[in-house]
PyMOL Python script that loads the backbone (N, CA, C, O; Angstrom):
from pymol import cmd

cmd.read_pdbstr("""\
ATOM      1  N   MET A   1     -33.357  34.907 -15.098  1.00  0.00           N
ATOM      2  CA  MET A   1     -32.074  35.127 -15.304  1.00  0.00           C
ATOM      3  C   MET A   1     -31.268  33.913 -15.670  1.00  0.00           C
ATOM      4  O   MET A   1     -31.459  32.869 -15.046  1.00  0.00           O
ATOM      5  N   ASP A   2     -30.309  33.977 -16.714  1.00  0.00           N
ATOM      6  CA  ASP A   2     -29.627  32.875 -17.128  1.00  0.00           C
ATOM      7  C   ASP A   2     -28.147  33.201 -16.829  1.00  0.00           C
ATOM      8  O   ASP A   2     -27.708  34.331 -17.043  1.00  0.00           O
ATOM      9  N   ILE A   3     -27.327  32.134 -16.298  1.00  0.00           N
ATOM     10  CA  ILE A   3     -25.944  32.548 -16.138  1.00  0.00           C
ATOM     11  C   ILE A   3     -25.207  31.495 -17.039  1.00  0.00           C
ATOM     12  O   ILE A   3     -25.478  30.303 -16.898  1.00  0.00           O
ATOM     13  N   ARG A   4     -24.329  31.889 -17.912  1.00  0.00           N
ATOM     14  CA  ARG A   4     -23.631  30.947 -18.881  1.00  0.00           C
ATOM     15  C   ARG A   4     -22.541  31.669 -19.427  1.00  0.00           C
ATOM     16  O   ARG A   4     -22.439  32.882 -19.244  1.00  0.00           O
ATOM     17  N   ARG A   5     -21.644  30.958 -20.142  1.00  0.00           N
ATOM     18  CA  ARG A   5     -20.594  31.318 -20.866  1.00  0.00           C
ATOM     19  C   ARG A   5     -21.081  32.152 -22.012  1.00  0.00           C
ATOM     20  O   ARG A   5     -22.051  31.811 -22.687  1.00  0.00           O
ATOM     21  N   ILE A   6     -20.320  33.372 -22.247  1.00  0.00           N
ATOM     22  CA  ILE A   6     -20.659  34.169 -23.494  1.00  0.00           C
ATOM     23  C   ILE A   6     -20.127  33.538 -24.771  1.00  0.00           C
ATOM     24  O   ILE A   6     -18.985  33.078 -24.781  1.00  0.00           O
ATOM     25  N   ASN A   7     -20.886  33.497 -25.824  1.00  0.00           N
ATOM     26  CA  ASN A   7     -20.492  33.074 -26.938  1.00  0.00           C
ATOM     27  C   ASN A   7     -20.063  34.200 -28.033  1.00  0.00           C
ATOM     28  O   ASN A   7     -20.465  35.350 -27.853  1.00  0.00           O
ATOM     29  N   THR A   8     -19.318  33.918 -29.079  1.00  0.00           N
ATOM     30  CA  THR A   8     -18.800  34.841 -29.972  1.00  0.00           C
ATOM     31  C   THR A   8     -19.969  35.817 -30.632  1.00  0.00           C
ATOM     32  O   THR A   8     -19.821  37.009 -30.899  1.00  0.00           O
ATOM     33  N   ASN A   9     -21.054  35.098 -30.810  1.00  0.00           N
ATOM     34  CA  ASN A   9     -22.186  35.756 -31.472  1.00  0.00           C
ATOM     35  C   ASN A   9     -22.862  36.915 -30.546  1.00  0.00           C
ATOM     36  O   ASN A   9     -23.649  37.714 -31.053  1.00  0.00           O
ATOM     37  N   GLU A  10     -22.544  36.966 -29.267  1.00  0.00           N
ATOM     38  CA  GLU A  10     -22.991  37.983 -28.273  1.00  0.00           C
ATOM     39  C   GLU A  10     -21.879  38.939 -28.081  1.00  0.00           C
ATOM     40  O   GLU A  10     -21.800  39.463 -26.970  1.00  0.00           O
ATOM     41  N   ALA A  11     -21.052  39.234 -28.935  1.00  0.00           N
ATOM     42  CA  ALA A  11     -19.903  40.313 -28.918  1.00  0.00           C
ATOM     43  C   ALA A  11     -20.554  41.578 -28.559  1.00  0.00           C
ATOM     44  O   ALA A  11     -20.207  42.181 -27.543  1.00  0.00           O
ATOM     45  N   LYS A  12     -21.570  42.058 -29.413  1.00  0.00           N
ATOM     46  CA  LYS A  12     -22.090  43.342 -29.323  1.00  0.00           C
ATOM     47  C   LYS A  12     -22.941  43.479 -27.962  1.00  0.00           C
ATOM     48  O   LYS A  12     -22.956  44.583 -27.417  1.00  0.00           O
ATOM     49  N   LEU A  13     -23.584  42.504 -27.443  1.00  0.00           N
ATOM     50  CA  LEU A  13     -24.274  42.401 -26.183  1.00  0.00           C
ATOM     51  C   LEU A  13     -23.204  42.768 -25.073  1.00  0.00           C
ATOM     52  O   LEU A  13     -23.354  43.639 -24.216  1.00  0.00           O
ATOM     53  N   PHE A  14     -22.115  41.967 -25.236  1.00  0.00           N
ATOM     54  CA  PHE A  14     -21.149  42.143 -24.247  1.00  0.00           C
ATOM     55  C   PHE A  14     -20.537  43.491 -24.233  1.00  0.00           C
ATOM     56  O   PHE A  14     -20.305  44.032 -23.152  1.00  0.00           O
ATOM     57  N   PHE A  15     -20.267  44.057 -25.326  1.00  0.00           N
ATOM     58  CA  PHE A  15     -19.709  45.229 -25.479  1.00  0.00           C
ATOM     59  C   PHE A  15     -20.672  46.288 -24.949  1.00  0.00           C
ATOM     60  O   PHE A  15     -20.170  47.197 -24.287  1.00  0.00           O
ATOM     61  N   ASN A  16     -21.930  46.289 -25.143  1.00  0.00           N
ATOM     62  CA  ASN A  16     -23.062  47.066 -24.550  1.00  0.00           C
ATOM     63  C   ASN A  16     -22.869  47.138 -23.061  1.00  0.00           C
ATOM     64  O   ASN A  16     -22.733  48.210 -22.470  1.00  0.00           O
ATOM     65  N   CYS A  17     -22.860  45.858 -22.421  1.00  0.00           N
ATOM     66  CA  CYS A  17     -22.711  45.837 -21.020  1.00  0.00           C
ATOM     67  C   CYS A  17     -21.559  46.597 -20.541  1.00  0.00           C
ATOM     68  O   CYS A  17     -21.695  47.428 -19.643  1.00  0.00           O
ATOM     69  N   LEU A  18     -20.367  46.343 -21.124  1.00  0.00           N
ATOM     70  CA  LEU A  18     -19.158  46.947 -20.703  1.00  0.00           C
ATOM     71  C   LEU A  18     -19.281  48.514 -20.781  1.00  0.00           C
ATOM     72  O   LEU A  18     -18.925  49.279 -19.885  1.00  0.00           O
ATOM     73  N   LYS A  19     -19.799  48.852 -21.897  1.00  0.00           N
ATOM     74  CA  LYS A  19     -20.011  50.398 -22.119  1.00  0.00           C
ATOM     75  C   LYS A  19     -20.958  51.064 -20.981  1.00  0.00           C
ATOM     76  O   LYS A  19     -20.796  52.178 -20.484  1.00  0.00           O
ATOM     77  N   ASN A  20     -21.922  50.187 -20.699  1.00  0.00           N
ATOM     78  CA  ASN A  20     -22.981  50.730 -19.668  1.00  0.00           C
ATOM     79  C   ASN A  20     -22.325  50.749 -18.280  1.00  0.00           C
ATOM     80  O   ASN A  20     -22.592  51.667 -17.503  1.00  0.00           O
ATOM     81  N   ILE A  21     -21.503  49.799 -17.953  1.00  0.00           N
ATOM     82  CA  ILE A  21     -20.803  49.715 -16.714  1.00  0.00           C
ATOM     83  C   ILE A  21     -19.822  50.754 -16.623  1.00  0.00           C
ATOM     84  O   ILE A  21     -19.622  51.322 -15.549  1.00  0.00           O
ATOM     85  N   ASP A  22     -19.111  51.085 -17.803  1.00  0.00           N
ATOM     86  CA  ASP A  22     -18.130  52.184 -17.696  1.00  0.00           C
ATOM     87  C   ASP A  22     -18.921  53.638 -17.454  1.00  0.00           C
ATOM     88  O   ASP A  22     -18.348  54.516 -16.808  1.00  0.00           O
ATOM     89  N   ARG A  23     -20.069  53.827 -17.919  1.00  0.00           N
ATOM     90  CA  ARG A  23     -20.816  55.122 -17.651  1.00  0.00           C
ATOM     91  C   ARG A  23     -21.245  55.044 -16.171  1.00  0.00           C
ATOM     92  O   ARG A  23     -21.370  56.104 -15.556  1.00  0.00           O
ATOM     93  N   GLU A  24     -21.479  53.872 -15.555  1.00  0.00           N
ATOM     94  CA  GLU A  24     -22.302  54.013 -14.290  1.00  0.00           C
ATOM     95  C   GLU A  24     -21.298  53.991 -13.066  1.00  0.00           C
ATOM     96  O   GLU A  24     -21.703  54.289 -11.942  1.00  0.00           O
ATOM     97  N   THR A  25     -19.898  53.612 -13.316  1.00  0.00           N
ATOM     98  CA  THR A  25     -19.074  53.539 -12.253  1.00  0.00           C
ATOM     99  C   THR A  25     -17.636  54.190 -12.521  1.00  0.00           C
ATOM    100  O   THR A  25     -17.231  54.263 -13.681  1.00  0.00           O
ATOM    101  N   LYS A  26     -16.965  54.600 -11.597  1.00  0.00           N
ATOM    102  CA  LYS A  26     -15.516  54.912 -11.951  1.00  0.00           C
ATOM    103  C   LYS A  26     -14.536  53.880 -11.307  1.00  0.00           C
ATOM    104  O   LYS A  26     -13.373  54.190 -11.047  1.00  0.00           O
ATOM    105  N   PHE A  27     -15.013  52.733 -11.078  1.00  0.00           N
ATOM    106  CA  PHE A  27     -14.186  51.675 -10.501  1.00  0.00           C
ATOM    107  C   PHE A  27     -13.657  50.586 -11.518  1.00  0.00           C
ATOM    108  O   PHE A  27     -12.917  49.663 -11.177  1.00  0.00           O
ATOM    109  N   MET A  28     -14.118  50.795 -12.809  1.00  0.00           N
ATOM    110  CA  MET A  28     -13.568  49.981 -13.855  1.00  0.00           C
ATOM    111  C   MET A  28     -12.411  50.687 -14.493  1.00  0.00           C
ATOM    112  O   MET A  28     -12.173  51.876 -14.281  1.00  0.00           O
ATOM    113  N   MET A  29     -11.653  49.871 -15.333  1.00  0.00           N
ATOM    114  CA  MET A  29     -10.444  50.365 -15.909  1.00  0.00           C
ATOM    115  C   MET A  29     -10.515  51.507 -16.848  1.00  0.00           C
ATOM    116  O   MET A  29      -9.725  52.450 -16.813  1.00  0.00           O
ATOM    117  N   LEU A  30     -11.530  51.381 -17.721  1.00  0.00           N
ATOM    118  CA  LEU A  30     -11.713  52.346 -18.775  1.00  0.00           C
ATOM    119  C   LEU A  30     -12.766  53.483 -18.559  1.00  0.00           C
ATOM    120  O   LEU A  30     -13.740  53.250 -17.843  1.00  0.00           O
ATOM    121  N   GLU A  31     -12.609  54.696 -19.148  1.00  0.00           N
ATOM    122  CA  GLU A  31     -13.577  55.691 -19.015  1.00  0.00           C
ATOM    123  C   GLU A  31     -14.530  55.544 -20.233  1.00  0.00           C
ATOM    124  O   GLU A  31     -14.127  54.978 -21.249  1.00  0.00           O
ATOM    125  N   PRO A  32     -15.767  56.036 -20.147  1.00  0.00           N
ATOM    126  CA  PRO A  32     -16.829  55.736 -21.102  1.00  0.00           C
ATOM    127  C   PRO A  32     -16.389  56.035 -22.532  1.00  0.00           C
ATOM    128  O   PRO A  32     -16.781  55.311 -23.448  1.00  0.00           O
ATOM    129  N   ASP A  33     -15.514  57.173 -22.774  1.00  0.00           N
ATOM    130  CA  ASP A  33     -15.107  57.323 -24.200  1.00  0.00           C
ATOM    131  C   ASP A  33     -14.050  56.656 -24.615  1.00  0.00           C
ATOM    132  O   ASP A  33     -13.661  56.814 -25.772  1.00  0.00           O
ATOM    133  N   GLU A  34     -13.401  55.796 -23.744  1.00  0.00           N
ATOM    134  CA  GLU A  34     -12.209  55.081 -24.240  1.00  0.00           C
ATOM    135  C   GLU A  34     -12.543  53.673 -24.892  1.00  0.00           C
ATOM    136  O   GLU A  34     -11.632  53.078 -25.468  1.00  0.00           O
ATOM    137  N   ARG A  35     -13.694  53.168 -24.831  1.00  0.00           N
ATOM    138  CA  ARG A  35     -13.910  51.884 -25.372  1.00  0.00           C
ATOM    139  C   ARG A  35     -14.733  52.076 -26.673  1.00  0.00           C
ATOM    140  O   ARG A  35     -15.698  52.839 -26.734  1.00  0.00           O
ATOM    141  N   HIS A  36     -14.282  51.329 -27.705  1.00  0.00           N
ATOM    142  CA  HIS A  36     -14.825  51.352 -28.988  1.00  0.00           C
ATOM    143  C   HIS A  36     -15.181  49.984 -29.560  1.00  0.00           C
ATOM    144  O   HIS A  36     -14.442  49.020 -29.358  1.00  0.00           O
ATOM    145  N   PHE A  37     -16.160  49.900 -30.180  1.00  0.00           N
ATOM    146  CA  PHE A  37     -16.608  48.556 -30.660  1.00  0.00           C
ATOM    147  C   PHE A  37     -15.814  48.144 -31.876  1.00  0.00           C
ATOM    148  O   PHE A  37     -15.734  48.906 -32.839  1.00  0.00           O
ATOM    149  N   ASP A  38     -15.238  46.990 -31.864  1.00  0.00           N
ATOM    150  CA  ASP A  38     -14.469  46.443 -32.794  1.00  0.00           C
ATOM    151  C   ASP A  38     -14.955  44.878 -32.829  1.00  0.00           C
ATOM    152  O   ASP A  38     -14.472  44.078 -32.028  1.00  0.00           O
ATOM    153  N   GLU A  39     -15.839  44.521 -33.701  1.00  0.00           N
ATOM    154  CA  GLU A  39     -16.647  43.224 -33.654  1.00  0.00           C
ATOM    155  C   GLU A  39     -15.591  42.029 -33.723  1.00  0.00           C
ATOM    156  O   GLU A  39     -15.628  41.040 -32.990  1.00  0.00           O
ATOM    157  N   LYS A  40     -14.664  42.269 -34.697  1.00  0.00           N
ATOM    158  CA  LYS A  40     -13.614  41.258 -34.896  1.00  0.00           C
ATOM    159  C   LYS A  40     -12.733  40.954 -33.743  1.00  0.00           C
ATOM    160  O   LYS A  40     -12.430  39.805 -33.422  1.00  0.00           O
ATOM    161  N   LYS A  41     -12.335  42.019 -33.135  1.00  0.00           N
ATOM    162  CA  LYS A  41     -11.339  41.946 -32.056  1.00  0.00           C
ATOM    163  C   LYS A  41     -12.107  41.242 -30.887  1.00  0.00           C
ATOM    164  O   LYS A  41     -11.634  40.273 -30.293  1.00  0.00           O
ATOM    165  N   MET A  42     -13.534  41.892 -30.548  1.00  0.00           N
ATOM    166  CA  MET A  42     -14.295  41.236 -29.557  1.00  0.00           C
ATOM    167  C   MET A  42     -14.486  39.756 -29.564  1.00  0.00           C
ATOM    168  O   MET A  42     -14.424  39.028 -28.573  1.00  0.00           O
ATOM    169  N   LYS A  43     -14.749  39.358 -30.919  1.00  0.00           N
ATOM    170  CA  LYS A  43     -15.060  37.876 -31.063  1.00  0.00           C
ATOM    171  C   LYS A  43     -13.724  37.111 -30.863  1.00  0.00           C
ATOM    172  O   LYS A  43     -13.675  35.981 -30.375  1.00  0.00           O
ATOM    173  N   GLU A  44     -12.734  37.760 -31.243  1.00  0.00           N
ATOM    174  CA  GLU A  44     -11.311  36.998 -30.965  1.00  0.00           C
ATOM    175  C   GLU A  44     -11.092  36.777 -29.414  1.00  0.00           C
ATOM    176  O   GLU A  44     -10.706  35.733 -28.888  1.00  0.00           O
ATOM    177  N   ILE A  45     -11.412  37.957 -28.791  1.00  0.00           N
ATOM    178  CA  ILE A  45     -11.229  37.756 -27.193  1.00  0.00           C
ATOM    179  C   ILE A  45     -12.233  36.853 -26.549  1.00  0.00           C
ATOM    180  O   ILE A  45     -11.926  36.173 -25.571  1.00  0.00           O
ATOM    181  N   LEU A  46     -13.435  36.835 -27.084  1.00  0.00           N
ATOM    182  CA  LEU A  46     -14.520  35.910 -26.439  1.00  0.00           C
ATOM    183  C   LEU A  46     -14.181  34.455 -26.937  1.00  0.00           C
ATOM    184  O   LEU A  46     -14.449  33.495 -26.215  1.00  0.00           O
ATOM    185  N   GLY A  47     -13.629  34.300 -28.092  1.00  0.00           N
ATOM    186  CA  GLY A  47     -13.327  33.008 -28.657  1.00  0.00           C
ATOM    187  C   GLY A  47     -12.006  32.435 -28.174  1.00  0.00           C
ATOM    188  O   GLY A  47     -11.725  31.291 -28.531  1.00  0.00           O
ATOM    189  N   ASP A  48     -11.260  33.032 -27.488  1.00  0.00           N
ATOM    190  CA  ASP A  48      -9.793  32.424 -26.993  1.00  0.00           C
ATOM    191  C   ASP A  48     -10.129  31.371 -25.925  1.00  0.00           C
ATOM    192  O   ASP A  48     -10.751  31.638 -24.896  1.00  0.00           O
ATOM    193  N   LYS A  49      -9.704  30.251 -26.225  1.00  0.00           N
ATOM    194  CA  LYS A  49     -10.008  29.054 -25.383  1.00  0.00           C
ATOM    195  C   LYS A  49      -9.262  29.169 -24.026  1.00  0.00           C
ATOM    196  O   LYS A  49      -9.655  28.502 -23.069  1.00  0.00           O
ATOM    197  N   ASP A  50      -8.234  29.969 -23.923  1.00  0.00           N
ATOM    198  CA  ASP A  50      -7.539  30.030 -22.708  1.00  0.00           C
ATOM    199  C   ASP A  50      -8.220  30.922 -21.624  1.00  0.00           C
ATOM    200  O   ASP A  50      -7.935  30.865 -20.427  1.00  0.00           O
ATOM    201  N   ASP A  51      -9.096  31.706 -22.143  1.00  0.00           N
ATOM    202  CA  ASP A  51      -9.896  32.705 -21.420  1.00  0.00           C
ATOM    203  C   ASP A  51     -11.346  32.257 -21.141  1.00  0.00           C
ATOM    204  O   ASP A  51     -11.947  31.491 -21.895  1.00  0.00           O
ATOM    205  N   TYR A  52     -11.885  32.790 -19.991  1.00  0.00           N
ATOM    206  CA  TYR A  52     -13.121  32.411 -19.729  1.00  0.00           C
ATOM    207  C   TYR A  52     -14.102  33.709 -19.477  1.00  0.00           C
ATOM    208  O   TYR A  52     -13.770  34.606 -18.701  1.00  0.00           O
ATOM    209  N   PHE A  53     -15.358  33.726 -20.216  1.00  0.00           N
ATOM    210  CA  PHE A  53     -16.247  34.763 -19.941  1.00  0.00           C
ATOM    211  C   PHE A  53     -17.543  34.253 -19.622  1.00  0.00           C
ATOM    212  O   PHE A  53     -18.058  33.460 -20.410  1.00  0.00           O
ATOM    213  N   VAL A  54     -18.142  34.590 -18.585  1.00  0.00           N
ATOM    214  CA  VAL A  54     -19.378  34.072 -18.135  1.00  0.00           C
ATOM    215  C   VAL A  54     -20.385  35.336 -17.892  1.00  0.00           C
ATOM    216  O   VAL A  54     -19.934  36.362 -17.382  1.00  0.00           O
ATOM    217  N   ALA A  55     -21.622  35.249 -18.233  1.00  0.00           N
ATOM    218  CA  ALA A  55     -22.429  36.372 -18.102  1.00  0.00           C
ATOM    219  C   ALA A  55     -23.748  36.085 -17.344  1.00  0.00           C
ATOM    220  O   ALA A  55     -24.214  34.945 -17.331  1.00  0.00           O
ATOM    221  N   ALA A  56     -24.351  37.122 -16.713  1.00  0.00           N
ATOM    222  CA  ALA A  56     -25.623  37.097 -16.230  1.00  0.00           C
ATOM    223  C   ALA A  56     -26.562  37.589 -17.258  1.00  0.00           C
ATOM    224  O   ALA A  56     -26.346  38.759 -17.572  1.00  0.00           O
ATOM    225  N   ILE A  57     -27.504  37.042 -17.842  1.00  0.00           N
ATOM    226  CA  ILE A  57     -28.403  37.497 -18.965  1.00  0.00           C
ATOM    227  C   ILE A  57     -29.844  37.605 -18.378  1.00  0.00           C
ATOM    228  O   ILE A  57     -30.386  36.728 -17.705  1.00  0.00           O
ATOM    229  N   ASN A  58     -30.339  38.694 -18.697  1.00  0.00           N
ATOM    230  CA  ASN A  58     -31.735  38.960 -18.109  1.00  0.00           C
ATOM    231  C   ASN A  58     -32.501  39.642 -19.384  1.00  0.00           C
ATOM    232  O   ASN A  58     -32.060  40.673 -19.892  1.00  0.00           O
ATOM    233  N   ASP A  59     -33.648  39.008 -19.850  1.00  0.00           N
ATOM    234  CA  ASP A  59     -34.428  39.643 -20.906  1.00  0.00           C
ATOM    235  C   ASP A  59     -33.417  39.991 -22.198  1.00  0.00           C
ATOM    236  O   ASP A  59     -33.433  41.067 -22.797  1.00  0.00           O
ATOM    237  N   GLU A  60     -32.660  39.023 -22.461  1.00  0.00           N
ATOM    238  CA  GLU A  60     -31.764  39.157 -23.646  1.00  0.00           C
ATOM    239  C   GLU A  60     -30.659  40.321 -23.572  1.00  0.00           C
ATOM    240  O   GLU A  60     -30.079  40.689 -24.593  1.00  0.00           O
ATOM    241  N   GLU A  61     -30.407  40.862 -22.352  1.00  0.00           N
ATOM    242  CA  GLU A  61     -29.370  41.729 -22.066  1.00  0.00           C
ATOM    243  C   GLU A  61     -28.352  41.213 -21.069  1.00  0.00           C
ATOM    244  O   GLU A  61     -28.697  40.626 -20.043  1.00  0.00           O
ATOM    245  N   ILE A  62     -27.051  41.452 -21.406  1.00  0.00           N
ATOM    246  CA  ILE A  62     -26.065  41.124 -20.288  1.00  0.00           C
ATOM    247  C   ILE A  62     -26.028  42.116 -19.266  1.00  0.00           C
ATOM    248  O   ILE A  62     -25.791  43.296 -19.528  1.00  0.00           O
ATOM    249  N   ILE A  63     -26.270  41.664 -18.018  1.00  0.00           N
ATOM    250  CA  ILE A  63     -26.321  42.535 -16.926  1.00  0.00           C
ATOM    251  C   ILE A  63     -25.214  42.488 -15.857  1.00  0.00           C
ATOM    252  O   ILE A  63     -25.115  43.252 -14.896  1.00  0.00           O
ATOM    253  N   GLY A  64     -24.406  41.481 -16.174  1.00  0.00           N
ATOM    254  CA  GLY A  64     -23.158  41.243 -15.277  1.00  0.00           C
ATOM    255  C   GLY A  64     -22.368  40.287 -16.056  1.00  0.00           C
ATOM    256  O   GLY A  64     -22.801  39.664 -17.025  1.00  0.00           O
ATOM    257  N   PHE A  65     -21.183  40.207 -15.576  1.00  0.00           N
ATOM    258  CA  PHE A  65     -20.226  39.204 -16.131  1.00  0.00           C
ATOM    259  C   PHE A  65     -18.854  39.030 -15.205  1.00  0.00           C
ATOM    260  O   PHE A  65     -18.480  39.899 -14.417  1.00  0.00           O
ATOM    261  N   LEU A  66     -18.222  37.873 -15.407  1.00  0.00           N
ATOM    262  CA  LEU A  66     -17.051  37.479 -14.781  1.00  0.00           C
ATOM    263  C   LEU A  66     -16.036  37.070 -15.833  1.00  0.00           C
ATOM    264  O   LEU A  66     -16.347  36.107 -16.533  1.00  0.00           O
ATOM    265  N   SER A  67     -14.939  37.626 -16.034  1.00  0.00           N
ATOM    266  CA  SER A  67     -13.992  37.260 -16.869  1.00  0.00           C
ATOM    267  C   SER A  67     -12.747  36.813 -16.301  1.00  0.00           C
ATOM    268  O   SER A  67     -12.396  37.438 -15.300  1.00  0.00           O
ATOM    269  N   ALA A  68     -11.968  35.856 -16.705  1.00  0.00           N
ATOM    270  CA  ALA A  68     -10.737  35.373 -16.220  1.00  0.00           C
ATOM    271  C   ALA A  68      -9.819  35.174 -17.482  1.00  0.00           C
ATOM    272  O   ALA A  68      -9.912  34.189 -18.216  1.00  0.00           O
ATOM    273  N   GLN A  69      -8.906  36.220 -17.669  1.00  0.00           N
ATOM    274  CA  GLN A  69      -7.979  36.101 -18.770  1.00  0.00           C
ATOM    275  C   GLN A  69      -6.635  35.614 -18.410  1.00  0.00           C
ATOM    276  O   GLN A  69      -5.984  36.235 -17.570  1.00  0.00           O
ATOM    277  N   ARG A  70      -6.177  34.583 -18.959  1.00  0.00           N
ATOM    278  CA  ARG A  70      -5.085  33.751 -18.558  1.00  0.00           C
ATOM    279  C   ARG A  70      -3.697  34.607 -19.060  1.00  0.00           C
ATOM    280  O   ARG A  70      -3.700  35.177 -20.151  1.00  0.00           O
ATOM    281  N   GLY A  71      -2.781  34.635 -18.363  1.00  0.00           N
ATOM    282  CA  GLY A  71      -1.561  35.275 -18.690  1.00  0.00           C
ATOM    283  C   GLY A  71      -1.046  34.642 -20.084  1.00  0.00           C
ATOM    284  O   GLY A  71      -1.160  33.429 -20.262  1.00  0.00           O
ATOM    285  N   LYS A  72      -0.526  35.409 -20.988  1.00  0.00           N
ATOM    286  CA  LYS A  72      -0.176  35.047 -22.321  1.00  0.00           C
ATOM    287  C   LYS A  72       1.295  34.474 -22.307  1.00  0.00           C
ATOM    288  O   LYS A  72       1.645  33.577 -23.074  1.00  0.00           O
ATOM    289  N   TYR A  73       2.113  35.048 -21.396  1.00  0.00           N
ATOM    290  CA  TYR A  73       3.644  34.572 -21.514  1.00  0.00           C
ATOM    291  C   TYR A  73       3.897  33.581 -20.590  1.00  0.00           C
ATOM    292  O   TYR A  73       3.223  33.471 -19.565  1.00  0.00           O
ATOM    293  N   LYS A  74       4.963  32.734 -20.916  1.00  0.00           N
ATOM    294  CA  LYS A  74       5.305  31.640 -20.093  1.00  0.00           C
ATOM    295  C   LYS A  74       5.421  31.608 -18.525  1.00  0.00           C
ATOM    296  O   LYS A  74       5.078  30.697 -17.771  1.00  0.00           O
ATOM    297  N   ARG A  75       6.017  32.887 -18.199  1.00  0.00           N
ATOM    298  CA  ARG A  75       6.236  33.001 -16.707  1.00  0.00           C
ATOM    299  C   ARG A  75       4.893  33.466 -16.095  1.00  0.00           C
ATOM    300  O   ARG A  75       4.929  33.585 -14.871  1.00  0.00           O
ATOM    301  N   ILE A  76       3.768  33.741 -16.670  1.00  0.00           N
ATOM    302  CA  ILE A  76       2.627  34.112 -16.077  1.00  0.00           C
ATOM    303  C   ILE A  76       1.371  33.272 -16.509  1.00  0.00           C
ATOM    304  O   ILE A  76       0.238  33.593 -16.149  1.00  0.00           O
ATOM    305  N   ARG A  77       1.621  32.212 -17.275  1.00  0.00           N
ATOM    306  CA  ARG A  77       0.526  31.260 -17.741  1.00  0.00           C
ATOM    307  C   ARG A  77      -0.229  30.660 -16.721  1.00  0.00           C
ATOM    308  O   ARG A  77      -1.329  30.166 -16.971  1.00  0.00           O
ATOM    309  N   HIS A  78       0.289  30.655 -15.522  1.00  0.00           N
ATOM    310  CA  HIS A  78      -0.447  30.040 -14.330  1.00  0.00           C
ATOM    311  C   HIS A  78      -1.323  31.047 -13.678  1.00  0.00           C
ATOM    312  O   HIS A  78      -1.966  30.716 -12.681  1.00  0.00           O
ATOM    313  N   SER A  79      -1.400  32.243 -14.156  1.00  0.00           N
ATOM    314  CA  SER A  79      -2.167  33.348 -13.465  1.00  0.00           C
ATOM    315  C   SER A  79      -3.289  33.747 -14.346  1.00  0.00           C
ATOM    316  O   SER A  79      -3.387  33.282 -15.481  1.00  0.00           O
ATOM    317  N   ALA A  80      -4.153  34.611 -13.848  1.00  0.00           N
ATOM    318  CA  ALA A  80      -5.250  35.135 -14.625  1.00  0.00           C
ATOM    319  C   ALA A  80      -5.707  36.415 -14.123  1.00  0.00           C
ATOM    320  O   ALA A  80      -5.733  36.628 -12.911  1.00  0.00           O
ATOM    321  N   TYR A  81      -6.104  37.363 -15.053  1.00  0.00           N
ATOM    322  CA  TYR A  81      -6.674  38.653 -14.664  1.00  0.00           C
ATOM    323  C   TYR A  81      -8.005  38.555 -14.622  1.00  0.00           C
ATOM    324  O   TYR A  81      -8.577  38.282 -15.677  1.00  0.00           O
ATOM    325  N   ILE A  82      -8.706  38.733 -13.532  1.00  0.00           N
ATOM    326  CA  ILE A  82     -10.121  38.473 -13.080  1.00  0.00           C
ATOM    327  C   ILE A  82     -10.768  39.848 -13.025  1.00  0.00           C
ATOM    328  O   ILE A  82     -10.267  40.773 -12.385  1.00  0.00           O
ATOM    329  N   VAL A  83     -12.000  39.962 -13.781  1.00  0.00           N
ATOM    330  CA  VAL A  83     -12.697  41.148 -13.701  1.00  0.00           C
ATOM    331  C   VAL A  83     -14.171  40.594 -13.445  1.00  0.00           C
ATOM    332  O   VAL A  83     -14.626  39.560 -13.933  1.00  0.00           O
ATOM    333  N   ILE A  84     -14.844  41.489 -12.574  1.00  0.00           N
ATOM    334  CA  ILE A  84     -16.233  41.228 -12.438  1.00  0.00           C
ATOM    335  C   ILE A  84     -16.964  42.607 -12.588  1.00  0.00           C
ATOM    336  O   ILE A  84     -16.561  43.604 -11.988  1.00  0.00           O
ATOM    337  N   GLY A  85     -18.022  42.620 -13.388  1.00  0.00           N
ATOM    338  CA  GLY A  85     -18.772  43.823 -13.557  1.00  0.00           C
ATOM    339  C   GLY A  85     -20.307  43.472 -13.553  1.00  0.00           C
ATOM    340  O   GLY A  85     -20.795  42.625 -14.300  1.00  0.00           O
ATOM    341  N   ILE A  86     -20.991  44.182 -12.668  1.00  0.00           N
ATOM    342  CA  ILE A  86     -22.396  44.038 -12.332  1.00  0.00           C
ATOM    343  C   ILE A  86     -23.140  45.434 -12.556  1.00  0.00           C
ATOM    344  O   ILE A  86     -22.731  46.484 -12.061  1.00  0.00           O
ATOM    345  N   ARG A  87     -24.206  45.335 -13.305  1.00  0.00           N
ATOM    346  CA  ARG A  87     -25.056  46.627 -13.509  1.00  0.00           C
ATOM    347  C   ARG A  87     -26.003  46.688 -12.380  1.00  0.00           C
ATOM    348  O   ARG A  87     -26.802  47.621 -12.295  1.00  0.00           O
TER     349      ARG A  87
END
""", "prot")
cmd.dss("prot")
cmd.show_as("cartoon", "prot")
cmd.util.cbc("prot")
cmd.orient("prot")
């Protein structure tokens, strides 16, 4: 298993992980049918230098992740929205 930052070329792998987790649990924000793949948008999210996405990768599949997305507005720039998903 490798644990490292997700790069923009792994947008589809990350999406697949999110989609699988959506199907496996009711504890994530989205229902399985609410998430749709938009490669451009996913690459923008993963490429944002203010945010942090790290993944656990096993056999070329993302099996878990931790994301920390920084507040976008001045009053909340010091905070982050943290999500952990594990298959």
